[in-house]
Wavefront OBJ file of the C-alpha trace (Angstrom):
o trace
v 99.553 60.688 87.009
v 96.462 62.643 87.468
v 95.097 62.528 90.996
v 91.729 61.605 89.990
v 92.973 58.696 87.785
v 95.102 57.427 90.656
v 91.907 57.293 92.940
v 90.039 55.466 90.253
v 92.957 52.919 90.014
v 93.087 52.541 93.743
v 89.241 52.019 93.903
v 89.547 49.466 91.060
v 92.119 47.487 93.089
v 89.704 47.441 96.027
v 86.799 46.270 93.860
v 88.769 43.478 92.441
v 89.623 42.345 96.008
v 86.319 42.663 97.154
v 85.151 40.473 94.204
v 87.661 37.745 95.178
v 86.610 37.754 98.795
v 82.903 37.355 97.807
v 83.657 34.674 95.303
v 85.567 32.756 97.889
v 82.812 33.169 100.422
v 80.234 32.023 97.861
v 82.267 29.013 96.968
v 82.570 28.056 100.641
v 78.632 28.160 100.985
v 78.167 26.260 97.771
v 80.462 23.566 99.073
v 78.406 23.139 102.327
v 80.123 25.527 104.467
v 78.496 27.588 106.930
v 77.228 31.132 106.196
v 78.784 33.621 108.175
v 76.475 36.570 108.165
v 78.920 38.938 109.995
v 81.304 38.520 107.095
v 78.606 39.495 104.436
v 77.622 42.585 106.584
v 81.119 43.679 106.608
v 81.500 43.269 103.005
v 78.251 45.185 102.293
v 78.968 47.959 104.752
l 1 2 3 4 5 6 7 8 9 10 11 12 13 14 15 16 17 18 19 20 21 22 23 24 25 26 27 28 29 30 31 32 33 34 35 36 37 38 39 40 41 42 43 44 45
């Protein structure tokens, strides 16, 4: 596989994982859980 394609595939996997983490954190907040601002700062950074 071309090196640039491999990089894009790897980045895509990270993006999917990030979306899952953000979704779970959002659901926790929606269900009355506490907001951990440190978690969101790490996600954004």
